[in-house]
Backbone as JSON Lines, residues from 0, in Angstrom:
{"i":0,"aa":"X","n":[3.17,4.66,-23.43],"ca":[3.36,3.79,-22.28],"c":[2.31,4.14,-21.22]}
{"i":1,"aa":"X","n":[1.55,3.14,-20.79],"ca":[0.55,3.35,-19.74],"c":[1.26,3.63,-18.44]}
{"i":2,"aa":"X","n":[0.75,4.61,-17.71],"ca":[1.31,4.94,-16.4],"c":[0.45,4.31,-15.32]}
{"i":3,"aa":"X","n":[1.11,3.83,-14.29],"ca":[0.36,3.31,-13.15],"c":[-0.27,4.44,-12.36]}
{"i":4,"aa":"X","n":[0.45,5.54,-12.24],"ca":[0.01,6.67,-11.42],"c":[-1.07,7.47,-12.16]}
{"i":5,"aa":"X","n":[-2.17,7.76,-11.45],"ca":[-3.22,8.58,-12.01],"c":[-2.71,10.01,-12.19]}
{"i":6,"aa":"X","n":[-2.89,10.58,-13.36],"ca":[-2.46,11.96,-13.61],"c":[-3.4,12.96,-12.98]}
{"i":7,"aa":"X","n":[-4.67,12.59,-12.83],"ca":[-5.65,13.47,-12.19],"c":[-6.8,12.61,-11.65]}
{"i":8,"aa":"X","n":[-7.76,13.23,-10.99],"ca":[-8.84,12.48,-10.35],"c":[-9.74,11.76,-11.35]}
{"i":9,"aa":"X","n":[-9.82,12.27,-12.57],"ca":[-10.66,11.58,-13.58],"c":[-10.08,10.21,-13.92]}
{"i":10,"aa":"X","n":[-8.77,10.04,-13.81],"ca":[-8.1,8.77,-14.1],"c":[-7.95,7.88,-12.87]}
{"i":11,"aa":"X","n":[-8.26,8.4,-11.68],"ca":[-7.94,7.7,-10.43],"c":[-8.83,6.51,-10.16]}
{"i":12,"aa":"X","n":[-8.22,5.44,-9.73],"ca":[-8.95,4.29,-9.21],"c":[-9.1,4.52,-7.69]}
{"i":13,"aa":"X","n":[-9.62,3.53,-7.0],"ca":[-9.7,3.63,-5.54],"c":[-8.58,2.8,-4.89]}
{"i":14,"aa":"X","n":[-7.48,2.68,-5.62],"ca":[-6.35,1.87,-5.14],"c":[-5.08,2.68,-5.1]}
{"i":15,"aa":"X","n":[-4.22,2.31,-4.16],"ca":[-2.92,3.0,-4.01],"c":[-1.81,1.95,-3.95]}
{"i":16,"aa":"X","n":[-0.62,2.37,-4.33],"ca":[0.58,1.57,-4.1],"c":[1.31,2.21,-2.94]}
{"i":17,"aa":"X","n":[1.69,1.4,-1.97],"ca":[2.44,1.86,-0.81],"c":[3.75,1.08,-0.76]}
{"i":18,"aa":"X","n":[4.84,1.79,-0.54],"ca":[6.17,1.17,-0.43],"c":[6.43,0.78,1.02]}
{"i":19,"aa":"X","n":[7.0,-0.42,1.17],"ca":[7.38,-0.94,2.49],"c":[8.85,-1.33,2.46]}
{"i":20,"aa":"X","n":[9.54,-1.1,3.55],"ca":[10.91,-1.56,3.72],"c":[10.9,-3.09,3.72]}
{"i":21,"aa":"X","n":[11.98,-3.7,3.26],"ca":[12.07,-5.15,3.14],"c":[11.78,-5.88,4.46]}
{"i":22,"aa":"X","n":[12.08,-5.25,5.6],"ca":[11.85,-5.95,6.88],"c":[10.36,-6.2,7.16]}
{"i":23,"aa":"X","n":[9.47,-5.61,6.35],"ca":[8.03,-5.84,6.5],"c":[7.54,-7.04,5.67]}
{"i":24,"aa":"X","n":[8.4,-7.62,4.86],"ca":[7.98,-8.69,3.96],"c":[7.34,-9.85,4.71]}
{"i":25,"aa":"X","n":[8.03,-10.45,5.66],"ca":[7.48,-11.63,6.36],"c":[6.24,-11.3,7.19]}
{"i":26,"aa":"X","n":[6.24,-10.21,7.97],"ca":[5.01,-9.9,8.7],"c":[3.8,-9.71,7.77]}
{"i":27,"aa":"X","n":[4.02,-9.11,6.6],"ca":[2.91,-8.95,5.66],"c":[2.49,-10.28,5.07]}
{"i":28,"aa":"X","n":[3.44,-11.1,4.65],"ca":[3.12,-12.42,4.09],"c":[2.45,-13.34,5.13]}
{"i":29,"aa":"X","n":[2.83,-13.17,6.39],"ca":[2.28,-14.0,7.47],"c":[0.94,-13.44,8.01]}
{"i":30,"aa":"X","n":[0.51,-12.34,7.44],"ca":[-0.72,-11.67,7.89],"c":[-0.66,-11.29,9.37]}
{"i":31,"aa":"X","n":[0.51,-10.84,9.81],"ca":[0.69,-10.35,11.16],"c":[0.31,-8.88,11.28]}
{"i":32,"aa":"X","n":[0.01,-8.24,10.16],"ca":[-0.27,-6.79,10.12],"c":[-1.72,-6.59,9.7]}
{"i":33,"aa":"X","n":[-2.5,-5.96,10.59],"ca":[-3.88,-5.65,10.24],"c":[-4.14,-4.14,10.26]}
{"i":34,"aa":"X","n":[-3.11,-3.36,10.61],"ca":[-3.2,-1.91,10.56],"c":[-1.91,-1.37,9.95]}
{"i":35,"aa":"X","n":[-2.06,-0.48,8.99],"ca":[-0.91,0.16,8.33],"c":[-0.91,1.62,8.74]}
{"i":36,"aa":"X","n":[0.26,2.12,9.16],"ca":[0.41,3.52,9.55],"c":[1.27,4.24,8.52]}
{"i":37,"aa":"X","n":[0.87,5.43,8.15],"ca":[1.63,6.26,7.23],"c":[1.54,7.71,7.68]}
{"i":38,"aa":"X","n":[2.64,8.44,7.47],"ca":[2.63,9.87,7.79],"c":[1.68,10.63,6.88]}
{"i":39,"aa":"X","n":[1.59,10.15,5.65],"ca":[0.7,10.79,4.68],"c":[-0.18,9.74,4.03]}
{"i":40,"aa":"X","n":[-1.38,10.17,3.67],"ca":[-2.3,9.29,2.97],"c":[-3.13,10.08,1.99]}
{"i":41,"aa":"X","n":[-3.88,9.41,1.16],"ca":[-4.69,10.11,0.17],"c":[-5.76,10.97,0.83]}
{"i":42,"aa":"X","n":[-5.97,12.14,0.24],"ca":[-7.0,13.05,0.73],"c":[-8.12,13.21,-0.28]}
{"i":43,"aa":"X","n":[-7.82,12.91,-1.54],"ca":[-8.78,13.16,-2.62],"c":[-9.6,11.93,-3.0]}
{"i":44,"aa":"X","n":[-9.2,10.76,-2.54],"ca":[-9.97,9.54,-2.79],"c":[-10.11,8.77,-1.5]}
{"i":45,"aa":"X","n":[-11.11,7.9,-1.46],"ca":[-11.25,6.95,-0.34],"c":[-10.72,5.62,-0.85]}
{"i":46,"aa":"X","n":[-9.52,5.24,-0.45],"ca":[-8.91,4.03,-1.0],"c":[-9.6,2.75,-0.53]}
{"i":47,"aa":"X","n":[-9.65,1.76,-1.41],"ca":[-10.22,0.47,-1.04],"c":[-9.19,-0.66,-1.11]}
{"i":48,"aa":"X","n":[-8.05,-0.41,-1.77],"ca":[-6.96,-1.4,-1.86],"c":[-5.61,-0.73,-1.67]}
{"i":49,"aa":"X","n":[-4.72,-1.43,-0.97],"ca":[-3.3,-1.06,-0.92],"c":[-2.55,-2.15,-1.67]}
{"i":50,"aa":"X","n":[-1.84,-1.76,-2.73],"ca":[-0.93,-2.68,-3.42],"c":[0.42,-2.53,-2.73]}
{"i":51,"aa":"X","n":[0.98,-3.65,-2.3],"ca":[2.16,-3.67,-1.44],"c":[3.41,-3.83,-2.28]}
{"i":52,"aa":"X","n":[4.22,-2.76,-2.31],"ca":[5.54,-2.82,-2.95],"c":[6.57,-2.96,-1.84]}
{"i":53,"aa":"X","n":[7.35,-4.04,-1.88],"ca":[8.42,-4.25,-0.9],"c":[9.75,-3.97,-1.58]}
{"i":54,"aa":"X","n":[10.56,-3.14,-0.92],"ca":[11.85,-2.72,-1.48],"c":[12.87,-3.84,-1.53]}
{"i":55,"aa":"X","n":[14.05,-3.49,-1.99],"ca":[15.13,-4.43,-2.21],"c":[15.51,-5.15,-0.91]}
{"i":56,"aa":"X","n":[15.91,-6.41,-0.95],"ca":[16.24,-7.15,-2.16],"c":[15.03,-7.75,-2.86]}
{"i":57,"aa":"X","n":[13.85,-7.79,-2.25],"ca":[12.65,-8.34,-2.91],"c":[12.33,-7.52,-4.15]}
{"i":58,"aa":"X","n":[12.15,-6.2,-3.97],"ca":[11.92,-5.31,-5.1],"c":[10.75,-5.71,-5.98]}
{"i":59,"aa":"X","n":[9.57,-5.88,-5.36],"ca":[8.39,-6.27,-6.17],"c":[7.1,-5.96,-5.44]}
{"i":60,"aa":"X","n":[6.02,-5.96,-6.22],"ca":[4.69,-5.92,-5.64],"c":[4.35,-7.36,-5.28]}
{"i":61,"aa":"X","n":[4.1,-7.56,-3.97],"ca":[3.89,-8.92,-3.47],"c":[2.41,-9.26,-3.31]}
{"i":62,"aa":"X","n":[1.54,-8.27,-3.41],"ca":[0.12,-8.53,-3.23],"c":[-0.63,-7.24,-2.96]}
{"i":63,"aa":"X","n":[-1.85,-7.42,-2.49],"ca":[-2.7,-6.28,-2.17],"c":[-3.49,-6.55,-0.9]}
{"i":64,"aa":"X","n":[-3.81,-5.46,-0.21],"ca":[-4.54,-5.52,1.04],"c":[-5.89,-4.83,0.86]}
{"i":65,"aa":"X","n":[-7.0,-5.53,1.12],"ca":[-8.29,-4.85,1.1],"c":[-8.39,-3.92,2.32]}
{"i":66,"aa":"X","n":[-8.82,-2.7,2.11],"ca":[-8.92,-1.73,3.19],"c":[-10.33,-1.77,3.77]}
{"i":67,"aa":"X","n":[-10.42,-2.04,5.08],"ca":[-11.71,-2.05,5.78],"c":[-12.09,-0.64,6.23]}
{"i":68,"aa":"X","n":[-11.07,0.12,6.64],"ca":[-11.32,1.46,7.16],"c":[-10.07,2.31,6.96]}
{"i":69,"aa":"X","n":[-10.29,3.57,6.63],"ca":[-9.19,4.51,6.44],"c":[-9.53,5.79,7.18]}
{"i":70,"aa":"X","n":[-8.6,6.26,8.01],"ca":[-8.87,7.48,8.78],"c":[-7.56,8.19,9.14]}
{"i":71,"aa":"X","n":[-7.71,9.41,9.57],"ca":[-6.61,10.18,10.14],"c":[-6.79,10.13,11.65]}
{"i":72,"aa":"X","n":[-5.79,9.63,12.36],"ca":[-5.87,9.53,13.81],"c":[-4.78,10.31,14.47]}
{"i":73,"aa":"X","n":[-5.06,10.82,15.65],"ca":[-4.01,11.48,16.44],"c":[-2.98,10.43,16.8]}
{"i":74,"aa":"X","n":[-1.81,10.89,17.18],"ca":[-0.74,9.96,17.59],"c":[-1.2,9.12,18.77]}
{"i":75,"aa":"X","n":[-1.86,9.72,19.73],"ca":[-2.35,8.97,20.89],"c":[-3.31,7.85,20.46]}
{"i":76,"aa":"X","n":[-4.23,8.16,19.55],"ca":[-5.16,7.13,19.04],"c":[-4.41,6.05,18.27]}
{"i":77,"aa":"X","n":[-3.46,6.46,17.44],"ca":[-2.7,5.51,16.63],"c":[-1.89,4.57,17.52]}
{"i":78,"aa":"X","n":[-1.3,5.1,18.57],"ca":[-0.49,4.28,19.47],"c":[-1.29,3.13,20.08]}
{"i":79,"aa":"X","n":[-2.58,3.35,20.27],"ca":[-3.43,2.29,20.83],"c":[-3.58,1.11,19.87]}
{"i":80,"aa":"X","n":[-3.28,1.33,18.6],"ca":[-3.4,0.28,17.58],"c":[-2.05,-0.3,17.17]}
{"i":81,"aa":"X","n":[-0.99,0.1,17.84],"ca":[0.35,-0.29,17.41],"c":[0.53,-1.8,17.31]}
{"i":82,"aa":"X","n":[-0.02,-2.53,18.26],"ca":[0.13,-3.98,18.25],"c":[-0.48,-4.6,16.99]}
{"i":83,"aa":"X","n":[-1.64,-4.07,16.55],"ca":[-2.28,-4.57,15.33],"c":[-1.44,-4.25,14.09]}
{"i":84,"aa":"X","n":[-0.6,-3.22,14.21],"ca":[0.29,-2.84,13.11],"c":[1.64,-3.52,13.18]}
{"i":85,"aa":"X","n":[1.8,-4.44,14.16],"ca":[3.04,-5.21,14.28],"c":[4.23,-4.27,14.51]}
{"i":86,"aa":"X","n":[4.0,-3.25,15.35],"ca":[5.05,-2.28,15.65],"c":[4.9,-1.87,17.1]}
{"i":87,"aa":"X","n":[6.02,-1.65,17.77],"ca":[5.94,-1.23,19.17],"c":[5.48,0.21,19.26]}
{"i":88,"aa":"X","n":[4.91,0.57,20.4],"ca":[4.5,1.98,20.6],"c":[5.7,2.9,20.46]}
{"i":89,"aa":"X","n":[6.83,2.47,20.99],"ca":[8.04,3.3,20.92],"c":[8.45,3.53,19.47]}
{"i":90,"aa":"X","n":[8.48,2.45,18.66],"ca":[8.88,2.59,17.25],"c":[7.86,3.42,16.46]}
{"i":91,"aa":"X","n":[6.59,3.26,16.78],"ca":[5.57,4.05,16.08],"c":[5.7,5.52,16.44]}
{"i":92,"aa":"X","n":[5.98,5.81,17.71],"ca":[6.19,7.2,18.13],"c":[7.41,7.79,17.44]}
{"i":93,"aa":"X","n":[8.48,7.0,17.32],"ca":[9.68,7.46,16.61],"c":[9.35,7.72,15.13]}
{"i":94,"aa":"X","n":[8.6,6.82,14.52],"ca":[8.21,6.99,13.12],"c":[7.41,8.26,12.92]}
{"i":95,"aa":"X","n":[6.46,8.52,13.81],"ca":[5.59,9.7,13.69],"c":[6.38,11.0,13.84]}
{"i":96,"aa":"X","n":[7.44,10.97,14.63],"ca":[8.26,12.19,14.79],"c":[7.42,13.35,15.28]}
{"i":97,"aa":"X","n":[7.42,14.44,14.53],"ca":[6.69,15.64,14.92],"c":[5.27,15.7,14.36]}
{"i":98,"aa":"X","n":[4.87,14.65,13.62],"ca":[3.5,14.65,13.07],"c":[2.48,14.56,14.21]}
{"i":99,"aa":"X","n":[1.41,15.28,14.06],"ca":[0.33,15.28,15.07],"c":[-0.71,14.18,14.78]}
{"i":100,"aa":"X","n":[-0.81,13.78,13.48],"ca":[-1.76,12.77,13.07],"c":[-1.06,11.81,12.11]}
{"i":101,"aa":"X","n":[-1.6,10.6,12.02],"ca":[-1.14,9.61,11.05],"c":[-2.32,9.12,10.22]}
{"i":102,"aa":"X","n":[-2.05,8.72,8.99],"ca":[-3.02,8.04,8.17],"c":[-3.01,6.59,8.62]}
{"i":103,"aa":"X","n":[-4.19,6.05,8.92],"ca":[-4.28,4.7,9.46],"c":[-5.25,3.89,8.6]}
{"i":104,"aa":"X","n":[-4.74,2.76,8.11],"ca":[-5.51,1.86,7.27],"c":[-5.74,0.56,8.02]}
{"i":105,"aa":"X","n":[-6.98,0.22,8.31],"ca":[-7.29,-1.1,8.86],"c":[-7.55,-2.0,7.66]}
{"i":106,"aa":"X","n":[-6.83,-3.12,7.62],"ca":[-6.85,-3.96,6.42],"c":[-7.2,-5.4,6.74]}
{"i":107,"aa":"X","n":[-7.74,-6.07,5.72],"ca":[-7.95,-7.52,5.76],"c":[-6.66,-8.19,5.35]}
{"i":108,"aa":"X","n":[-6.56,-9.53,5.45],"ca":[-5.34,-10.24,5.09],"c":[-4.86,-9.99,3.66]}
{"i":109,"aa":"X","n":[-3.58,-10.08,3.48],"ca":[-2.93,-9.89,2.18],"c":[-3.42,-10.92,1.18]}
{"i":110,"aa":"X","n":[-3.71,-10.45,0.0],"ca":[-3.96,-11.33,-1.14],"c":[-2.65,-11.35,-1.92]}
{"i":111,"aa":"X","n":[-1.94,-12.46,-1.85],"ca":[-0.63,-12.54,-2.5],"c":[-0.79,-12.56,-4.01]}
{"i":112,"aa":"X","n":[0.13,-11.86,-4.67],"ca":[0.11,-11.88,-6.12],"c":[0.85,-13.14,-6.6]}
{"i":113,"aa":"X","n":[0.41,-13.64,-7.73],"ca":[1.06,-14.81,-8.31],"c":[1.16,-14.6,-9.81]}
{"i":114,"aa":"X","n":[2.31,-14.2,-10.25],"ca":[3.59,-14.07,-9.53],"c":[3.72,-12.7,-8.87]}
{"i":115,"aa":"X","n":[4.77,-12.54,-8.04],"ca":[5.11,-11.2,-7.59],"c":[5.51,-10.41,-8.83]}
{"i":116,"aa":"X","n":[5.21,-9.13,-8.83],"ca":[5.5,-8.3,-9.99],"c":[6.79,-7.53,-9.71]}
{"i":117,"aa":"X","n":[7.86,-7.9,-10.39],"ca":[9.19,-7.35,-10.1],"c":[9.31,-5.89,-10.5]}
{"i":118,"aa":"X","n":[10.24,-5.24,-9.84],"ca":[10.52,-3.84,-10.17],"c":[10.97,-3.73,-11.63]}
{"i":119,"aa":"X","n":[11.75,-4.71,-12.08],"ca":[12.22,-4.69,-13.48],"c":[11.02,-4.66,-14.44]}
{"i":120,"aa":"X","n":[10.04,-5.51,-14.19],"ca":[8.83,-5.54,-15.02],"c":[8.08,-4.21,-14.91]}
{"i":121,"aa":"X","n":[7.97,-3.7,-13.69],"ca":[7.25,-2.43,-13.49],"c":[7.93,-1.27,-14.21]}
{"i":122,"aa":"X","n":[9.25,-1.25,-14.19],"ca":[9.99,-0.2,-14.89],"c":[9.82,-0.33,-16.39]}
{"i":123,"aa":"X","n":[9.97,-1.56,-16.9],"ca":[9.87,-1.78,-18.34],"c":[8.48,-1.48,-18.87]}
{"i":124,"aa":"X","n":[7.45,-1.89,-18.15],"ca":[6.07,-1.72,-18.62],"c":[5.48,-0.34,-18.34]}
{"i":125,"aa":"X","n":[5.9,0.26,-17.19],"ca":[5.21,1.47,-16.73],"c":[6.15,2.62,-16.36]}
{"i":126,"aa":"X","n":[7.45,2.45,-16.54],"ca":[8.41,3.45,-16.1],"c":[8.18,3.78,-14.61]}
{"i":127,"aa":"X","n":[8.04,2.74,-13.82],"ca":[7.67,2.83,-12.41],"c":[8.87,3.15,-11.52]}
{"i":128,"aa":"X","n":[8.64,4.05,-10.58],"ca":[9.58,4.3,-9.5],"c":[8.82,4.18,-8.2]}
{"i":129,"aa":"X","n":[9.31,3.39,-7.24],"ca":[8.57,3.19,-6.0],"c":[8.31,4.54,-5.3]}
{"i":130,"aa":"X","n":[7.08,4.74,-4.85],"ca":[6.75,6.0,-4.17],"c":[7.37,6.03,-2.78]}
{"i":131,"aa":"X","n":[7.71,7.24,-2.32],"ca":[8.22,7.36,-0.95],"c":[7.1,7.14,0.06]}
{"i":132,"aa":"X","n":[5.9,7.59,-0.27],"ca":[4.78,7.35,0.63],"c":[3.72,6.49,-0.06]}
{"i":133,"aa":"X","n":[3.07,7.01,-1.08],"ca":[2.05,6.26,-1.8],"c":[1.83,6.91,-3.17]}
{"i":134,"aa":"X","n":[1.2,6.17,-4.06],"ca":[0.72,6.77,-5.3],"c":[-0.66,6.21,-5.6]}
{"i":135,"aa":"X","n":[-1.5,7.04,-6.19],"ca":[-2.84,6.63,-6.56],"c":[-2.77,5.98,-7.93]}
{"i":136,"aa":"X","n":[-3.26,4.76,-8.03],"ca":[-3.26,4.04,-9.29],"c":[-4.32,4.6,-10.25]}
{"i":137,"aa":"X","n":[-3.96,4.68,-11.49],"ca":[-4.96,5.03,-12.51],"c":[-5.87,3.82,-12.69]}
{"i":138,"aa":"X","n":[-7.06,4.05,-13.22],"ca":[-7.99,2.94,-13.46],"c":[-7.38,1.93,-14.42]}
{"i":139,"aa":"X","n":[-6.81,2.4,-15.51],"ca":[-6.18,1.52,-16.5],"c":[-4.95,0.83,-15.9]}
{"i":140,"aa":"X","n":[-4.15,1.57,-15.14],"ca":[-2.98,0.98,-14.51],"c":[-3.34,-0.12,-13.55]}
{"i":141,"aa":"X","n":[-4.42,0.04,-12.8],"ca":[-4.88,-1.0,-11.87],"c":[-5.27,-2.27,-12.63]}
{"i":142,"aa":"X","n":[-5.97,-2.1,-13.74],"ca":[-6.38,-3.27,-14.54],"c":[-5.16,-4.03,-15.03]}
{"i":143,"aa":"X","n":[-4.19,-3.29,-15.56],"ca":[-2.98,-3.94,-16.08],"c":[-2.16,-4.58,-14.96]}
{"i":144,"aa":"X","n":[-2.05,-3.9,-13.82],"ca":[-1.32,-4.45,-12.68],"c":[-2.01,-5.72,-12.17]}
{"i":145,"aa":"X","n":[-3.33,-5.7,-12.1],"ca":[-4.06,-6.9,-11.66],"c":[-3.79,-8.08,-12.59]}
{"i":146,"aa":"X","n":[-3.73,-7.81,-13.9],"ca":[-3.42,-8.89,-14.86],"c":[-2.03,-9.45,-14.61]}
{"i":147,"aa":"X","n":[-1.04,-8.56,-14.42],"ca":[0.34,-9.0,-14.18],"c":[0.46,-9.79,-12.86]}
{"i":148,"aa":"X","n":[-0.31,-9.39,-11.87],"ca":[-0.22,-9.99,-10.54],"c":[-1.09,-11.24,-10.4]}
{"i":149,"aa":"X","n":[-1.85,-11.55,-11.43],"ca":[-2.69,-12.76,-11.39],"c":[-3.93,-12.64,-10.54]}
{"i":150,"aa":"X","n":[-4.44,-11.4,-10.38],"ca":[-5.67,-11.23,-9.61],"c":[-6.88,-11.42,-10.49]}
{"i":151,"aa":"X","n":[-7.89,-12.09,-9.95],"ca":[-9.14,-12.36,-10.65],"c":[-9.87,-11.04,-10.9]}
{"i":152,"aa":"X","n":[-10.3,-10.82,-12.13],"ca":[-10.98,-9.56,-12.48],"c":[-12.28,-9.39,-11.71]}
{"i":153,"aa":"X","n":[-12.88,-10.49,-11.21],"ca":[-14.12,-10.37,-10.46],"c":[-13.91,-9.79,-9.06]}
{"i":154,"aa":"X","n":[-12.67,-9.75,-8.59],"ca":[-12.39,-9.18,-7.27],"c":[-11.72,-7.81,-7.39]}
{"i":155,"aa":"X","n":[-11.9,-7.15,-8.5],"ca":[-11.19,-5.9,-8.76],"c":[-11.89,-4.66,-8.24]}
{"i":156,"aa":"X","n":[-13.05,-4.75,-7.68],"ca":[-13.74,-3.53,-7.26],"c":[-13.03,-2.84,-6.13]}
């Protein structure tokens, strides 16, 4: 069974899967979000795509976000971008908790998958479990996921 998650850096693509709570579904679909904040982010690769997994009741990969810029920012710097992340400064501060820095992804509009790739399909094909923060896609896993999601192979870089 092909795994989506890269076992090591030799298998790693430049793409990650990030889990989002269901309340982010509409803002992401409406392209109201141009900055993604995470407590943790990849350190061993420079990601170029975020594949968006939205939790239940949607429970599927709904698309992917091209990453324009990825950096670690202090909380003060991140708070200045809260509006672009479709989150209030107060809620972002609460999310950050005791963290001194956040992983910040500046992204282009969502490329919706057609069809959405359900958790059931992901489990059956890849023994997938949604990551709590993110997972690095294997090169082969990215190819297979792109096929399932209906993404054009010419836009896979």
